N, C-alpha and C positions, 0 to 999 in steps of 0.2 A: 493700420487705419482698419476699422471693420467698414465697408463701404456698405453695410445696410444699414450705417448712421445718416449717410447721405441722405437729406432729404430734396427729392426731385426735384418739388417746387419750389426752393429754395433754388439750385441751382437753374433751372430754365428762369426764374426771376430774374439771377447776377447774369445769365446769357444773352437775356434780352436788353437787358440794360445795358449791355457792351456793345452790342448789335448796334444800337441806336446810337452811342457814341463813335463808332466808325462809320454810320453811314452818316449820320451829321459831318463828321472831322472829314470826309471825301464828299461833302456835297459842298462845304465850305472849299476846301482846297480846288473844285472844280468851276466854283465861281470866281474864284478867283483870278486862276490863270484864263478864263475865259475874258474874264473882265481888260487883263492885262493882255491882250493877245487883239483884242478888237481896238486898245488902244496904241497898239505899235501898229496894225495895217490903218489904222486913220491916220497917224502921224506920218507914215510913208509915204501914203496917199496924197497927202496935203504936201509934200517935200516934195514930191515929183512935180505937183499942180505951179508950189511955188517957181520952181528950175524953170518950166514951162512958159511963165505970166509972160506978156508983153510978144510973146512967138508965137504966131498962130500956122505956121507953117507943119500941118501933120509929120511928115517926113522928120523933120526938127523931133519931134514928140516922139515919134518910133524909135529915132538911133538913142536917143536917152535913155529911154527904155531899156532897151535891148542891153547898152554898155552899162549902166548898175547892175539888170541882171547877170553878168558876166561877172562883172566883182562881187557881187554880193552873193551869189554861189561860190564863188571861190575861197572866199572869203567863211561861209558860216555852213555851205551846202546847200540842200533841198529845199523847197517852198519860195525860193524868189527866180523864178520863172519869170518870162515876159510877159507869158499867159496871167501869174499870179500876180506881179507887178500892174497889169490892166486893169485888175479886180478890184485891186487897193486904189487906185488913183477914182476909178469908178464910185468905189467905196465913200471916197472921200467928196467927191464932184456932189453925189446923189442927197448925203448927211454933210454938210458943210460944219454945221453946229456939234460941238462935238456932246453937247451934254442931248441932243437926239439921239445918240445912238445908245442904246436900251441893253443892258446886259443880259436882261432876260431874254435875250435870242443868239445862238452861237453862230461862229464866222459861216458855217456849213447853211443856217436858216442865211443870215446876209448875202450869201453867194446868189441863193434862188431870188432875193428882193430885190436887186441889180439887174435883173435882167428884166425887169419890169420896169417901163418906161414913163407909163402914167405918174403921175406922184399922186394923187388923192387912192389909186389903186395900190400904190406900193404903202400908204396910209392905212389900208383897209389891213390888209395880210399881216401887218404889223401887232396890228390890234388884237386879231385872230389868235394869230399866235401865243399872245401873251395871256389872253382873256381863255381861249380853251387848251391852251399848252401843246402843242399841235409840233409832235418830232417833223425833222427835217422832212421823212418823208410822206407824211399827213400831209404836210405844206404843196409837196409836190405836185401830190393828186388834187386838190385843192383847185391850186392854181390851174393843173390840166383839165379839170374840170368847168372850167371856166365859172365858179362858183360866186363871184364879183359879180361879173355879168348877168348871169342868172338874176342875182338880187336887186338888178336894176330894172328887168323886167318891168315890175310892178311898182319900179319907185320913182315918189315925185322929187323933186327940186329937193325940197328940206329931209327927204331920208336919203337922197343919194348923198350929201352933205356929211348929216349922220353917221350915215356909210363909214365916211373918208375919217371921220375924229375918232367915232368909238369903237367901228365894228360894227356884228352883228347883233342886235339887242331884240329882245323878247318882249315884246309888250301887250300885243294881245293873240288869241287863237291864228289870226292869218299871218301872221310871222313864221308859224311854223312851215309854211306850206311854199315851195318852191315850184317850178315849173320852165324848163322839167329837173325830173330827179334824174342825176346819172348813176346807173347800176351795171357800169362797165366791167365791176371787180366779178360780175356771176359767172358761170360757167354756160353761159346761153348764149347762142350766137341769132343776132336777127336776120329775118328773114328763112327760119328754120321752125318746124311745127313744135311748139311746144306745149304743155298745158296750166293752167294756173297752180296746181298742184308744184309743177316744175318748177314754178318761179320762188313760192314759198320759200319749198324745200333748199334752194340754191340761196335766199336771203336768211334760213337760218344757220346755213352752213356757212356764211361769211354776216355773221351777226353784227362784230366788231367796226367790219370797213361800212354795213350799212347804216348802223349807229350814228357813223360817221358824216355820213351823207346826210341823215335825218339833221340834225343838226347839235345845239346845246340843250343840256338838261336831261338827254333821253335816257329811261330804263325799263329797259323788256321786262314786259309783265309775264307774257303767254303766247302761246299760238295755239289757236282752234281752240280757245276759251268757252264752254259750254253756255249757253245760254236756256232756257228752258221755260217756257208760257204754255203753263198746262199740260200737254202731252207731245208737244211739238220742243224738238232739240234747232237751234241756230248753234253757230261756230263762225264770227269773225275771225279774221285770217291772223291780224298780228296787235296785240296786245300792248301799247307802252305805254310807262310816264312820266311827264313831264314836270322836274321837280322845280324850276322856275317857274314856269306858270301855273304848278297845282292845280294837272287836271289829266286826265286821261287820256290817251288819242290812241283811235281805234283806224287802222288800215285795212281797206277791201281791197284786193287784187283783181287784177281785173284785163282780160284781152277783148280786145275789138273796144265799140265802143260804150260807153257807161249809156245802161237805159233807166227807163223811169225807176223799174222794179229793183234798180240796184241802189237807186237812191233812196225811198222808201224803204227798203232793209237798211240800209246804215243807219234813217233816220229814226228806227226803231230802235238797235243796238243803242245807240247815243241817248235815246229816254229809258231804255233801260239800265246804262250805267249813271246817269242823270239823278233815275228815282230809285236804284237799290245798292249801286255800289261805294259812288262816290260820298264823302264826306260834308257835314256842311259850310267847312270853312276850307271849300274846296270850289276851283272853280269849272265850269261845264265843259262837259267831254268834247271830245273833238272830233269828226269823221272825215276821213280821206281816202278818199277811191281815185285808186291808183292803177290808170289803164295806157294803152296804146294809144288809146283818142279819148280827147274829151268828146263831149254833147254839150258844150254853153247852154244854147238854148233850153235843152230839155231841163238840165239843172236848173236853167233860171224860172221854169214855171211849175218845175217840182218843188220845190223848194218856196219856203216863206220870204215876201221883198227884205222883209229885216235878220235872213240867216247871215249867222257870226261864224255859225261851228261845223258846217258839212263843207267840204270843196271836192275838187275834182281836178285832179293834176296827172300830167302824162308820165311816163319815165322813159328813159333810154338803155339801149344796152350799150352804148358807144359810147367815147367822148365826144359832146356834141363841138363841132368848128364855131368858131366864130358869126360866116357867115349864115349858118343852121339858126344860128340866136338870131341875128339881123333879119331873116326869114321870120320867125317864130312873133318875132316881135311885130312885124308888118301884118301875119296872119293876126295877132292880138287884137291888133289896127281894127282888122277889115272886121272882122267878129264884133268887135266894140259898137260898131255903126251901124252894125246889120241889126242886135238887139235893139239899138236904140228905133230903130226905126221901126221893126216890132211895139 
């Protein structure tokens, strides 16, 4: 057969069609296996709990699991260690209604979720895994960075309930802002000398992780995108677009306190994008000044009282502890009281 007669476009079309069939089939197999695995582990946990009903002795429960582990391992091999059986029991305890177990999560996801004692917090992370399609590694990072606690810093009671029931929802520009942002993935250590350019360079080198920290719907537009006003050039550090809120997001990086000059410059960037770049069907541009120290009073008196689009937030180069967040909450309360007095 003359190979010259083969139409490469036809071959490519057939190849792509078969490739998609293989991918779809593999996904169905994975989904079926995952569902069966979750059902099995849930039912094992249920069986263990039913055996223990009416006997509150902790050592009795441990003895049951240990004996079961020995017999199951002898019969089926690996996967039924005492620790794994304890996890299955905890899995059932936290999700006693079978229909609340989502097949959109893997067993590895659930192993991270059952480490969380607070029900509302578990619910939040489950919703986020489903909505944002987090991998297990991404879930570990978000739990470790205390995402839930950081979002609660500025939440009222209704918002807290909403977080648990629906996950994080972007309804307005303020929802784009966390305080603090956690940038522990950068190759920069705190208490060392570094420049704003070093910070920007590292963010670009870890763009995937930075997008994860920013949250849902962000797309990278560019860095140091030039704005020309008459014969002067200006260069905002980072430009993003959020497809959920349909708006541009400009981020300027600062070391030290935010000044009124920084705020004025950000206001200019936002005005320029609103007047020259954004389309009529898009929402107003959001500006975020990301610094090591906020200057809330200066921000308050530099911007209009009805400001809804320019925000000042801090960043940390390490994962915060719960104690640090508690301290941040207390400081936030003090600042609010001080601003009210002023």
